[in-house]
CHARMM internal coordinates of N, CA and C (Angstrom, degrees):
IC EDIT
DIST 1 N 1 CA 1.4585
DIST 1 CA 1 C 1.5100
ANGL 1 N 1 CA 1 C 111.59
DIST 1 C 2 N 1.3408
ANGL 1 CA 1 C 2 N 117.42
DIHE 1 N 1 CA 1 C 2 N -34.40
DIST 2 N 2 CA 1.4503
ANGL 1 C 2 N 2 CA 121.38
DIHE 1 CA 1 C 2 N 2 CA -179.21
DIST 2 CA 2 C 1.5308
ANGL 2 N 2 CA 2 C 111.36
DIHE 1 C 2 N 2 CA 2 C -67.19
DIST 2 C 3 N 1.3166
ANGL 2 CA 2 C 3 N 117.21
DIHE 2 N 2 CA 2 C 3 N -30.86
DIST 3 N 3 CA 1.4494
ANGL 2 C 3 N 3 CA 120.53
DIHE 2 CA 2 C 3 N 3 CA -179.93
DIST 3 CA 3 C 1.5382
ANGL 3 N 3 CA 3 C 110.39
DIHE 2 C 3 N 3 CA 3 C -69.65
DIST 3 C 4 N 1.3127
ANGL 3 CA 3 C 4 N 116.59
DIHE 3 N 3 CA 3 C 4 N -36.03
DIST 4 N 4 CA 1.4698
ANGL 3 C 4 N 4 CA 119.93
DIHE 3 CA 3 C 4 N 4 CA 179.64
DIST 4 CA 4 C 1.5326
ANGL 4 N 4 CA 4 C 109.82
DIHE 3 C 4 N 4 CA 4 C -68.28
DIST 4 C 5 N 1.3448
ANGL 4 CA 4 C 5 N 118.16
DIHE 4 N 4 CA 4 C 5 N -40.83
DIST 5 N 5 CA 1.4608
ANGL 4 C 5 N 5 CA 120.80
DIHE 4 CA 4 C 5 N 5 CA 178.91
DIST 5 CA 5 C 1.5012
ANGL 5 N 5 CA 5 C 109.52
DIHE 4 C 5 N 5 CA 5 C -65.45
DIST 5 C 6 N 1.3218
ANGL 5 CA 5 C 6 N 117.21
DIHE 5 N 5 CA 5 C 6 N -43.06
DIST 6 N 6 CA 1.4634
ANGL 5 C 6 N 6 CA 121.30
DIHE 5 CA 5 C 6 N 6 CA 178.23
DIST 6 CA 6 C 1.5158
ANGL 6 N 6 CA 6 C 112.11
DIHE 5 C 6 N 6 CA 6 C -61.16
DIST 6 C 7 N 1.3223
ANGL 6 CA 6 C 7 N 116.56
DIHE 6 N 6 CA 6 C 7 N -39.11
DIST 7 N 7 CA 1.4802
ANGL 6 C 7 N 7 CA 120.98
DIHE 6 CA 6 C 7 N 7 CA 177.86
DIST 7 CA 7 C 1.5194
ANGL 7 N 7 CA 7 C 110.50
DIHE 6 C 7 N 7 CA 7 C -66.09
DIST 7 C 8 N 1.3031
ANGL 7 CA 7 C 8 N 117.59
DIHE 7 N 7 CA 7 C 8 N -41.91
DIST 8 N 8 CA 1.4753
ANGL 7 C 8 N 8 CA 121.69
DIHE 7 CA 7 C 8 N 8 CA -179.73
DIST 8 CA 8 C 1.5287
ANGL 8 N 8 CA 8 C 109.27
DIHE 7 C 8 N 8 CA 8 C -67.53
DIST 8 C 9 N 1.3256
ANGL 8 CA 8 C 9 N 119.20
DIHE 8 N 8 CA 8 C 9 N -39.95
DIST 9 N 9 CA 1.4594
ANGL 8 C 9 N 9 CA 121.97
DIHE 8 CA 8 C 9 N 9 CA 177.88
DIST 9 CA 9 C 1.5354
ANGL 9 N 9 CA 9 C 110.53
DIHE 8 C 9 N 9 CA 9 C -63.92
DIST 9 C 10 N 1.3114
ANGL 9 CA 9 C 10 N 117.12
DIHE 9 N 9 CA 9 C 10 N -41.68
DIST 10 N 10 CA 1.4699
ANGL 9 C 10 N 10 CA 119.80
DIHE 9 CA 9 C 10 N 10 CA 177.78
DIST 10 CA 10 C 1.5273
ANGL 10 N 10 CA 10 C 111.51
DIHE 9 C 10 N 10 CA 10 C -64.96
DIST 10 C 11 N 1.3177
ANGL 10 CA 10 C 11 N 115.36
DIHE 10 N 10 CA 10 C 11 N -36.17
DIST 11 N 11 CA 1.4568
ANGL 10 C 11 N 11 CA 119.19
DIHE 10 CA 10 C 11 N 11 CA 178.57
DIST 11 CA 11 C 1.5388
ANGL 11 N 11 CA 11 C 110.61
DIHE 10 C 11 N 11 CA 11 C -65.27
DIST 11 C 12 N 1.3241
ANGL 11 CA 11 C 12 N 117.20
DIHE 11 N 11 CA 11 C 12 N -43.50
DIST 12 N 12 CA 1.4560
ANGL 11 C 12 N 12 CA 120.33
DIHE 11 CA 11 C 12 N 12 CA 178.79
DIST 12 CA 12 C 1.5118
ANGL 12 N 12 CA 12 C 111.49
DIHE 11 C 12 N 12 CA 12 C -66.42
DIST 12 C 13 N 1.3478
ANGL 12 CA 12 C 13 N 116.72
DIHE 12 N 12 CA 12 C 13 N -39.28
DIST 13 N 13 CA 1.4682
ANGL 12 C 13 N 13 CA 120.10
DIHE 12 CA 12 C 13 N 13 CA 176.96
DIST 13 CA 13 C 1.5220
ANGL 13 N 13 CA 13 C 111.05
DIHE 12 C 13 N 13 CA 13 C -61.11
DIST 13 C 14 N 1.3332
ANGL 13 CA 13 C 14 N 115.83
DIHE 13 N 13 CA 13 C 14 N -42.06
DIST 14 N 14 CA 1.4507
ANGL 13 C 14 N 14 CA 120.20
DIHE 13 CA 13 C 14 N 14 CA 179.29
DIST 14 CA 14 C 1.5378
ANGL 14 N 14 CA 14 C 111.63
DIHE 13 C 14 N 14 CA 14 C -64.57
DIST 14 C 15 N 1.3181
ANGL 14 CA 14 C 15 N 116.63
DIHE 14 N 14 CA 14 C 15 N -41.84
DIST 15 N 15 CA 1.4633
ANGL 14 C 15 N 15 CA 120.38
DIHE 14 CA 14 C 15 N 15 CA 179.49
DIST 15 CA 15 C 1.5445
ANGL 15 N 15 CA 15 C 109.20
DIHE 14 C 15 N 15 CA 15 C -65.44
DIST 15 C 16 N 1.3276
ANGL 15 CA 15 C 16 N 117.03
DIHE 15 N 15 CA 15 C 16 N -40.55
DIST 16 N 16 CA 1.4515
ANGL 15 C 16 N 16 CA 120.63
DIHE 15 CA 15 C 16 N 16 CA 176.39
DIST 16 CA 16 C 1.5184
ANGL 16 N 16 CA 16 C 112.41
DIHE 15 C 16 N 16 CA 16 C -62.50
DIST 16 C 17 N 1.3082
ANGL 16 CA 16 C 17 N 117.30
DIHE 16 N 16 CA 16 C 17 N -40.26
DIST 17 N 17 CA 1.4571
ANGL 16 C 17 N 17 CA 121.49
DIHE 16 CA 16 C 17 N 17 CA 178.42
DIST 17 CA 17 C 1.5327
ANGL 17 N 17 CA 17 C 111.01
DIHE 16 C 17 N 17 CA 17 C -65.23
DIST 17 C 18 N 1.3068
ANGL 17 CA 17 C 18 N 116.28
DIHE 17 N 17 CA 17 C 18 N -40.49
DIST 18 N 18 CA 1.4534
ANGL 17 C 18 N 18 CA 120.26
DIHE 17 CA 17 C 18 N 18 CA 179.62
DIST 18 CA 18 C 1.5346
ANGL 18 N 18 CA 18 C 110.83
DIHE 17 C 18 N 18 CA 18 C -65.53
DIST 18 C 19 N 1.3452
ANGL 18 CA 18 C 19 N 116.26
DIHE 18 N 18 CA 18 C 19 N -43.00
DIST 19 N 19 CA 1.4562
ANGL 18 C 19 N 19 CA 120.36
DIHE 18 CA 18 C 19 N 19 CA 179.10
DIST 19 CA 19 C 1.5270
ANGL 19 N 19 CA 19 C 110.32
DIHE 18 C 19 N 19 CA 19 C -64.06
DIST 19 C 20 N 1.3207
ANGL 19 CA 19 C 20 N 118.44
DIHE 19 N 19 CA 19 C 20 N -40.83
DIST 20 N 20 CA 1.4906
ANGL 19 C 20 N 20 CA 121.23
DIHE 19 CA 19 C 20 N 20 CA 178.39
DIST 20 CA 20 C 1.5198
ANGL 20 N 20 CA 20 C 109.69
DIHE 19 C 20 N 20 CA 20 C -65.71
DIST 20 C 21 N 1.3185
ANGL 20 CA 20 C 21 N 117.87
DIHE 20 N 20 CA 20 C 21 N -38.23
DIST 21 N 21 CA 1.4856
ANGL 20 C 21 N 21 CA 119.65
DIHE 20 CA 20 C 21 N 21 CA 178.64
DIST 21 CA 21 C 1.5358
ANGL 21 N 21 CA 21 C 109.86
DIHE 20 C 21 N 21 CA 21 C -64.91
DIST 21 C 22 N 1.2966
ANGL 21 CA 21 C 22 N 117.11
DIHE 21 N 21 CA 21 C 22 N -39.59
DIST 22 N 22 CA 1.4806
ANGL 21 C 22 N 22 CA 120.86
DIHE 21 CA 21 C 22 N 22 CA 178.85
DIST 22 CA 22 C 1.5390
ANGL 22 N 22 CA 22 C 109.24
DIHE 21 C 22 N 22 CA 22 C -64.06
DIST 22 C 23 N 1.3377
ANGL 22 CA 22 C 23 N 117.19
DIHE 22 N 22 CA 22 C 23 N -45.95
DIST 23 N 23 CA 1.4607
ANGL 22 C 23 N 23 CA 121.20
DIHE 22 CA 22 C 23 N 23 CA -179.48
DIST 23 CA 23 C 1.5227
ANGL 23 N 23 CA 23 C 109.40
DIHE 22 C 23 N 23 CA 23 C -62.71
DIST 23 C 24 N 1.3255
ANGL 23 CA 23 C 24 N 119.42
DIHE 23 N 23 CA 23 C 24 N -43.97
DIST 24 N 24 CA 1.4431
ANGL 23 C 24 N 24 CA 122.62
DIHE 23 CA 23 C 24 N 24 CA 178.93
DIST 24 CA 24 C 1.5185
ANGL 24 N 24 CA 24 C 110.91
DIHE 23 C 24 N 24 CA 24 C -63.99
DIST 24 C 25 N 1.3230
ANGL 24 CA 24 C 25 N 118.98
DIHE 24 N 24 CA 24 C 25 N -37.59
DIST 25 N 25 CA 1.4708
ANGL 24 C 25 N 25 CA 122.06
DIHE 24 CA 24 C 25 N 25 CA 177.75
DIST 25 CA 25 C 1.5023
ANGL 25 N 25 CA 25 C 110.87
DIHE 24 C 25 N 25 CA 25 C -64.41
DIST 25 C 26 N 1.3369
ANGL 25 CA 25 C 26 N 116.72
DIHE 25 N 25 CA 25 C 26 N -45.71
DIST 26 N 26 CA 1.4556
ANGL 25 C 26 N 26 CA 120.84
DIHE 25 CA 25 C 26 N 26 CA 178.94
DIST 26 CA 26 C 1.5065
ANGL 26 N 26 CA 26 C 110.43
DIHE 25 C 26 N 26 CA 26 C -61.23
DIST 26 C 27 N 1.3380
ANGL 26 CA 26 C 27 N 116.68
DIHE 26 N 26 CA 26 C 27 N -42.37
DIST 27 N 27 CA 1.4509
ANGL 26 C 27 N 27 CA 120.98
DIHE 26 CA 26 C 27 N 27 CA 178.57
DIST 27 CA 27 C 1.5293
ANGL 27 N 27 CA 27 C 112.15
DIHE 26 C 27 N 27 CA 27 C -62.75
DIST 27 C 28 N 1.3263
ANGL 27 CA 27 C 28 N 117.28
DIHE 27 N 27 CA 27 C 28 N -40.35
DIST 28 N 28 CA 1.4658
ANGL 27 C 28 N 28 CA 120.12
DIHE 27 CA 27 C 28 N 28 CA 177.61
DIST 28 CA 28 C 1.5082
ANGL 28 N 28 CA 28 C 112.20
DIHE 27 C 28 N 28 CA 28 C -65.47
DIST 28 C 29 N 1.3151
ANGL 28 CA 28 C 29 N 117.21
DIHE 28 N 28 CA 28 C 29 N -40.07
DIST 29 N 29 CA 1.4604
ANGL 28 C 29 N 29 CA 121.55
DIHE 28 CA 28 C 29 N 29 CA 179.50
DIST 29 CA 29 C 1.5382
ANGL 29 N 29 CA 29 C 109.27
DIHE 28 C 29 N 29 CA 29 C -64.93
DIST 29 C 30 N 1.3337
ANGL 29 CA 29 C 30 N 117.13
DIHE 29 N 29 CA 29 C 30 N -45.70
DIST 30 N 30 CA 1.4693
ANGL 29 C 30 N 30 CA 119.28
DIHE 29 CA 29 C 30 N 30 CA 179.43
DIST 30 CA 30 C 1.5210
ANGL 30 N 30 CA 30 C 111.03
DIHE 29 C 30 N 30 CA 30 C -64.08
DIST 30 C 31 N 1.3206
ANGL 30 CA 30 C 31 N 117.77
DIHE 30 N 30 CA 30 C 31 N -37.92
DIST 31 N 31 CA 1.4647
ANGL 30 C 31 N 31 CA 120.95
DIHE 30 CA 30 C 31 N 31 CA 178.32
DIST 31 CA 31 C 1.5349
ANGL 31 N 31 CA 31 C 109.74
DIHE 30 C 31 N 31 CA 31 C -63.32
DIST 31 C 32 N 1.3082
ANGL 31 CA 31 C 32 N 118.08
DIHE 31 N 31 CA 31 C 32 N -43.95
DIST 32 N 32 CA 1.4647
ANGL 31 C 32 N 32 CA 121.10
DIHE 31 CA 31 C 32 N 32 CA -180.00
DIST 32 CA 32 C 1.5465
ANGL 32 N 32 CA 32 C 109.56
DIHE 31 C 32 N 32 CA 32 C -63.96
DIST 32 C 33 N 1.3151
ANGL 32 CA 32 C 33 N 118.69
DIHE 32 N 32 CA 32 C 33 N -42.61
DIST 33 N 33 CA 1.4728
ANGL 32 C 33 N 33 CA 120.88
DIHE 32 CA 32 C 33 N 33 CA 179.96
DIST 33 CA 33 C 1.5215
ANGL 33 N 33 CA 33 C 110.27
DIHE 32 C 33 N 33 CA 33 C -63.49
DIST 33 C 34 N 1.3365
ANGL 33 CA 33 C 34 N 117.11
DIHE 33 N 33 CA 33 C 34 N -45.90
DIST 34 N 34 CA 1.4739
ANGL 33 C 34 N 34 CA 120.04
DIHE 33 CA 33 C 34 N 34 CA -179.58
DIST 34 CA 34 C 1.5147
ANGL 34 N 34 CA 34 C 110.52
DIHE 33 C 34 N 34 CA 34 C -64.01
DIST 34 C 35 N 1.3398
ANGL 34 CA 34 C 35 N 118.41
DIHE 34 N 34 CA 34 C 35 N -42.07
DIST 35 N 35 CA 1.4590
ANGL 34 C 35 N 35 CA 120.61
DIHE 34 CA 34 C 35 N 35 CA 178.13
DIST 35 CA 35 C 1.5327
ANGL 35 N 35 CA 35 C 110.87
DIHE 34 C 35 N 35 CA 35 C -61.86
DIST 35 C 36 N 1.3209
ANGL 35 CA 35 C 36 N 118.60
DIHE 35 N 35 CA 35 C 36 N -37.99
DIST 36 N 36 CA 1.4444
ANGL 35 C 36 N 36 CA 122.25
DIHE 35 CA 35 C 36 N 36 CA 177.15
DIST 36 CA 36 C 1.5157
ANGL 36 N 36 CA 36 C 112.17
DIHE 35 C 36 N 36 CA 36 C -64.46
DIST 36 C 37 N 1.3472
ANGL 36 CA 36 C 37 N 117.57
DIHE 36 N 36 CA 36 C 37 N -42.16
DIST 37 N 37 CA 1.4395
ANGL 36 C 37 N 37 CA 121.81
DIHE 36 CA 36 C 37 N 37 CA 178.68
DIST 37 CA 37 C 1.5253
ANGL 37 N 37 CA 37 C 110.97
DIHE 36 C 37 N 37 CA 37 C -65.69
DIST 37 C 38 N 1.3167
ANGL 37 CA 37 C 38 N 116.78
DIHE 37 N 37 CA 37 C 38 N -41.57
DIST 38 N 38 CA 1.4667
ANGL 37 C 38 N 38 CA 120.23
DIHE 37 CA 37 C 38 N 38 CA 178.86
DIST 38 CA 38 C 1.5163
ANGL 38 N 38 CA 38 C 110.56
DIHE 37 C 38 N 38 CA 38 C -64.08
DIST 38 C 39 N 1.3227
ANGL 38 CA 38 C 39 N 117.41
DIHE 38 N 38 CA 38 C 39 N -42.99
DIST 39 N 39 CA 1.4658
ANGL 38 C 39 N 39 CA 119.95
DIHE 38 CA 38 C 39 N 39 CA 179.21
DIST 39 CA 39 C 1.5073
ANGL 39 N 39 CA 39 C 111.63
DIHE 38 C 39 N 39 CA 39 C -64.06
DIST 39 C 40 N 1.3499
ANGL 39 CA 39 C 40 N 117.15
DIHE 39 N 39 CA 39 C 40 N -38.91
DIST 40 N 40 CA 1.4513
ANGL 39 C 40 N 40 CA 120.60
DIHE 39 CA 39 C 40 N 40 CA 178.76
DIST 40 CA 40 C 1.5217
ANGL 40 N 40 CA 40 C 110.87
DIHE 39 C 40 N 40 CA 40 C -62.51
DIST 40 C 41 N 1.3436
ANGL 40 CA 40 C 41 N 116.62
DIHE 40 N 40 CA 40 C 41 N -48.49
DIST 41 N 41 CA 1.4759
ANGL 40 C 41 N 41 CA 119.09
DIHE 40 CA 40 C 41 N 41 CA 179.14
DIST 41 CA 41 C 1.5141
ANGL 41 N 41 CA 41 C 111.78
DIHE 40 C 41 N 41 CA 41 C -65.72
DIST 41 C 42 N 1.3035
ANGL 41 CA 41 C 42 N 118.39
DIHE 41 N 41 CA 41 C 42 N -31.10
DIST 42 N 42 CA 1.4593
ANGL 41 C 42 N 42 CA 120.74
DIHE 41 CA 41 C 42 N 42 CA 177.09
DIST 42 CA 42 C 1.5228
ANGL 42 N 42 CA 42 C 109.94
DIHE 41 C 42 N 42 CA 42 C -63.74
DIST 42 C 43 N 1.3457
ANGL 42 CA 42 C 43 N 116.98
DIHE 42 N 42 CA 42 C 43 N -45.49
DIST 43 N 43 CA 1.4724
ANGL 42 C 43 N 43 CA 121.41
DIHE 42 CA 42 C 43 N 43 CA 178.13
DIST 43 CA 43 C 1.5168
ANGL 43 N 43 CA 43 C 110.16
DIHE 42 C 43 N 43 CA 43 C -64.22
DIST 43 C 44 N 1.3332
ANGL 43 CA 43 C 44 N 116.25
DIHE 43 N 43 CA 43 C 44 N -43.77
DIST 44 N 44 CA 1.4705
ANGL 43 C 44 N 44 CA 119.97
DIHE 43 CA 43 C 44 N 44 CA -178.42
DIST 44 CA 44 C 1.5376
ANGL 44 N 44 CA 44 C 111.26
DIHE 43 C 44 N 44 CA 44 C -64.17
DIST 44 C 45 N 1.3033
ANGL 44 CA 44 C 45 N 118.22
DIHE 44 N 44 CA 44 C 45 N -45.00
DIST 45 N 45 CA 1.4533
ANGL 44 C 45 N 45 CA 120.51
DIHE 44 CA 44 C 45 N 45 CA 179.56
DIST 45 CA 45 C 1.5212
ANGL 45 N 45 CA 45 C 111.40
DIHE 44 C 45 N 45 CA 45 C -66.35
DIST 45 C 46 N 1.3324
ANGL 45 CA 45 C 46 N 116.53
DIHE 45 N 45 CA 45 C 46 N -39.68
DIST 46 N 46 CA 1.4777
ANGL 45 C 46 N 46 CA 118.99
DIHE 45 CA 45 C 46 N 46 CA 177.68
DIST 46 CA 46 C 1.5034
ANGL 46 N 46 CA 46 C 110.74
DIHE 45 C 46 N 46 CA 46 C -62.89
DIST 46 C 47 N 1.3095
ANGL 46 CA 46 C 47 N 117.61
DIHE 46 N 46 CA 46 C 47 N -39.26
DIST 47 N 47 CA 1.4806
ANGL 46 C 47 N 47 CA 120.48
DIHE 46 CA 46 C 47 N 47 CA -179.74
DIST 47 CA 47 C 1.5223
ANGL 47 N 47 CA 47 C 110.41
DIHE 46 C 47 N 47 CA 47 C -69.87
DIST 47 C 48 N 1.3402
ANGL 47 CA 47 C 48 N 117.47
DIHE 47 N 47 CA 47 C 48 N -44.07
DIST 48 N 48 CA 1.4548
ANGL 47 C 48 N 48 CA 120.49
DIHE 47 CA 47 C 48 N 48 CA -176.71
DIST 48 CA 48 C 1.5346
ANGL 48 N 48 CA 48 C 113.49
DIHE 47 C 48 N 48 CA 48 C -69.49
DIST 48 C 49 N 1.3305
ANGL 48 CA 48 C 49 N 117.60
DIHE 48 N 48 CA 48 C 49 N -26.21
DIST 49 N 49 CA 1.4567
ANGL 48 C 49 N 49 CA 120.74
DIHE 48 CA 48 C 49 N 49 CA 178.16
DIST 49 CA 49 C 1.5232
ANGL 49 N 49 CA 49 C 110.42
DIHE 48 C 49 N 49 CA 49 C -94.38
DIST 49 C 50 N 1.3027
ANGL 49 CA 49 C 50 N 117.69
DIHE 49 N 49 CA 49 C 50 N 16.05
DIST 50 N 50 CA 1.4717
ANGL 49 C 50 N 50 CA 124.71
DIHE 49 CA 49 C 50 N 50 CA 177.91
DIST 50 CA 50 C 1.5217
ANGL 50 N 50 CA 50 C 111.28
DIHE 49 C 50 N 50 CA 50 C 58.52
DIST 50 C 51 N 1.3112
ANGL 50 CA 50 C 51 N 117.55
DIHE 50 N 50 CA 50 C 51 N 28.75
DIST 51 N 51 CA 1.4602
ANGL 50 C 51 N 51 CA 119.58
DIHE 50 CA 50 C 51 N 51 CA 173.09
DIST 51 CA 51 C 1.5324
ANGL 51 N 51 CA 51 C 110.93
DIHE 50 C 51 N 51 CA 51 C -69.10
DIST 51 C 52 N 1.3366
ANGL 51 CA 51 C 52 N 114.94
DIHE 51 N 51 CA 51 C 52 N -38.10
DIST 52 N 52 CA 1.4681
ANGL 51 C 52 N 52 CA 119.23
DIHE 51 CA 51 C 52 N 52 CA -179.32
DIST 52 CA 52 C 1.5211
ANGL 52 N 52 CA 52 C 111.37
DIHE 51 C 52 N 52 CA 52 C -80.50
DIST 52 C 53 N 1.3090
ANGL 52 CA 52 C 53 N 118.03
DIHE 52 N 52 CA 52 C 53 N -49.49
DIST 53 N 53 CA 1.4660
ANGL 52 C 53 N 53 CA 120.56
DIHE 52 CA 52 C 53 N 53 CA -177.38
DIST 53 CA 53 C 1.5263
ANGL 53 N 53 CA 53 C 110.75
DIHE 52 C 53 N 53 CA 53 C -70.99
DIST 53 C 54 N 1.3475
ANGL 53 CA 53 C 54 N 117.61
DIHE 53 N 53 CA 53 C 54 N -30.85
DIST 54 N 54 CA 1.4614
ANGL 53 C 54 N 54 CA 120.53
DIHE 53 CA 53 C 54 N 54 CA 179.85
DIST 54 CA 54 C 1.5183
ANGL 54 N 54 CA 54 C 110.44
DIHE 53 C 54 N 54 CA 54 C -68.91
DIST 54 C 55 N 1.2834
ANGL 54 CA 54 C 55 N 120.00
DIHE 54 N 54 CA 54 C 55 N -35.06
DIST 55 N 55 CA 1.4614
ANGL 54 C 55 N 55 CA 122.28
DIHE 54 CA 54 C 55 N 55 CA 178.74
DIST 55 CA 55 C 1.5050
ANGL 55 N 55 CA 55 C 110.45
DIHE 54 C 55 N 55 CA 55 C -66.86
DIST 55 C 56 N 1.3431
ANGL 55 CA 55 C 56 N 116.27
DIHE 55 N 55 CA 55 C 56 N -40.85
DIST 56 N 56 CA 1.4441
ANGL 55 C 56 N 56 CA 118.88
DIHE 55 CA 55 C 56 N 56 CA -179.55
DIST 56 CA 56 C 1.5251
ANGL 56 N 56 CA 56 C 111.35
DIHE 55 C 56 N 56 CA 56 C -66.91
DIST 56 C 57 N 1.3341
ANGL 56 CA 56 C 57 N 116.68
DIHE 56 N 56 CA 56 C 57 N -38.54
DIST 57 N 57 CA 1.4448
ANGL 56 C 57 N 57 CA 119.68
DIHE 56 CA 56 C 57 N 57 CA -178.42
DIST 57 CA 57 C 1.5129
ANGL 57 N 57 CA 57 C 111.95
DIHE 56 C 57 N 57 CA 57 C -67.24
DIST 57 C 58 N 1.3246
ANGL 57 CA 57 C 58 N 116.70
DIHE 57 N 57 CA 57 C 58 N -40.20
DIST 58 N 58 CA 1.4444
ANGL 57 C 58 N 58 CA 120.80
DIHE 57 CA 57 C 58 N 58 CA -178.20
DIST 58 CA 58 C 1.5313
ANGL 58 N 58 CA 58 C 111.28
DIHE 57 C 58 N 58 CA 58 C -68.67
DIST 58 C 59 N 1.2943
ANGL 58 CA 58 C 59 N 118.06
DIHE 58 N 58 CA 58 C 59 N -28.79
DIST 59 N 59 CA 1.4701
ANGL 58 C 59 N 59 CA 120.99
DIHE 58 CA 58 C 59 N 59 CA -177.21
DIST 59 CA 59 C 1.5407
ANGL 59 N 59 CA 59 C 110.94
DIHE 58 C 59 N 59 CA 59 C -68.17
DIST 59 C 60 N 1.3288
ANGL 59 CA 59 C 60 N 117.57
DIHE 59 N 59 CA 59 C 60 N -28.49
DIST 60 N 60 CA 1.4591
ANGL 59 C 60 N 60 CA 121.25
DIHE 59 CA 59 C 60 N 60 CA -177.69
DIST 60 CA 60 C 1.5002
ANGL 60 N 60 CA 60 C 114.27
DIHE 59 C 60 N 60 CA 60 C -78.79
DIST 60 C 61 N 1.3099
ANGL 60 CA 60 C 61 N 118.43
DIHE 60 N 60 CA 60 C 61 N -21.22
DIST 61 N 61 CA 1.4543
ANGL 60 C 61 N 61 CA 120.98
DIHE 60 CA 60 C 61 N 61 CA -176.64
DIST 61 CA 61 C 1.5251
ANGL 61 N 61 CA 61 C 110.39
DIHE 60 C 61 N 61 CA 61 C -80.26
DIST 61 C 62 N 1.2984
ANGL 61 CA 61 C 62 N 114.72
DIHE 61 N 61 CA 61 C 62 N 152.86
DIST 62 N 62 CA 1.4752
ANGL 61 C 62 N 62 CA 118.94
DIHE 61 CA 61 C 62 N 62 CA 173.70
DIST 62 CA 62 C 1.5120
ANGL 62 N 62 CA 62 C 107.13
DIHE 61 C 62 N 62 CA 62 C -112.78
DIST 62 C 63 N 1.2988
ANGL 62 CA 62 C 63 N 117.17
DIHE 62 N 62 CA 62 C 63 N 114.40
DIST 63 N 63 CA 1.4632
ANGL 62 C 63 N 63 CA 123.14
DIHE 62 CA 62 C 63 N 63 CA -178.44
DIST 63 CA 63 C 1.5144
ANGL 63 N 63 CA 63 C 109.24
DIHE 62 C 63 N 63 CA 63 C -93.20
DIST 63 C 64 N 1.3171
ANGL 63 CA 63 C 64 N 115.76
DIHE 63 N 63 CA 63 C 64 N 137.78
DIST 64 N 64 CA 1.4230
ANGL 63 C 64 N 64 CA 120.29
DIHE 63 CA 63 C 64 N 64 CA 174.23
DIST 64 CA 64 C 1.5315
ANGL 64 N 64 CA 64 C 116.03
DIHE 63 C 64 N 64 CA 64 C 80.24
DIST 64 C 65 N 1.3016
ANGL 64 CA 64 C 65 N 117.56
DIHE 64 N 64 CA 64 C 65 N 2.27
DIST 65 N 65 CA 1.4671
ANGL 64 C 65 N 65 CA 119.84
DIHE 64 CA 64 C 65 N 65 CA 179.74
DIST 65 CA 65 C 1.5256
ANGL 65 N 65 CA 65 C 107.39
DIHE 64 C 65 N 65 CA 65 C -86.34
DIST 65 C 66 N 1.2946
ANGL 65 CA 65 C 66 N 118.10
DIHE 65 N 65 CA 65 C 66 N 118.39
DIST 66 N 66 CA 1.4574
ANGL 65 C 66 N 66 CA 121.35
DIHE 65 CA 65 C 66 N 66 CA 178.56
DIST 66 CA 66 C 1.5106
ANGL 66 N 66 CA 66 C 109.03
DIHE 65 C 66 N 66 CA 66 C -122.61
DIST 66 C 67 N 1.3085
ANGL 66 CA 66 C 67 N 114.80
DIHE 66 N 66 CA 66 C 67 N 151.61
DIST 67 N 67 CA 1.4535
ANGL 66 C 67 N 67 CA 119.88
DIHE 66 CA 66 C 67 N 67 CA 175.91
DIST 67 CA 67 C 1.5128
ANGL 67 N 67 CA 67 C 108.46
DIHE 66 C 67 N 67 CA 67 C -107.97
DIST 67 C 68 N 1.2643
ANGL 67 CA 67 C 68 N 116.15
DIHE 67 N 67 CA 67 C 68 N 137.81
DIST 68 N 68 CA 1.4791
ANGL 67 C 68 N 68 CA 119.49
DIHE 67 CA 67 C 68 N 68 CA -179.01
DIST 68 CA 68 C 1.4981
ANGL 68 N 68 CA 68 C 110.11
DIHE 67 C 68 N 68 CA 68 C -103.80
DIST 68 C 69 N 1.3265
ANGL 68 CA 68 C 69 N 116.25
DIHE 68 N 68 CA 68 C 69 N 142.47
DIST 69 N 69 CA 1.4446
ANGL 68 C 69 N 69 CA 120.42
DIHE 68 CA 68 C 69 N 69 CA 176.96
DIST 69 CA 69 C 1.5347
ANGL 69 N 69 CA 69 C 108.98
DIHE 68 C 69 N 69 CA 69 C -94.39
DIST 69 C 70 N 1.2977
ANGL 69 CA 69 C 70 N 112.88
DIHE 69 N 69 CA 69 C 70 N 135.23
DIST 70 N 70 CA 1.4835
ANGL 69 C 70 N 70 CA 117.29
DIHE 69 CA 69 C 70 N 70 CA -178.59
DIST 70 CA 70 C 1.5147
ANGL 70 N 70 CA 70 C 108.25
DIHE 69 C 70 N 70 CA 70 C -112.94
END
COOR INIT
IC SEED 1 N 1 CA 1 C
IC BUILD
């Protein structure tokens, strides 16, 4: 009788482990999707507010360079 109870307990533990693995997998997938959406909006907002194009423009200028006449 003890072997049957042990077998049933193992079966329930296995089912519980499978369900937890499924829940963890769904959570990981949702986390990846949300992180992708956040990264996309971050790039979009940076571009629309000229964070990206403004940095490139500033890099080409030379500040403080003066020419002297002799």
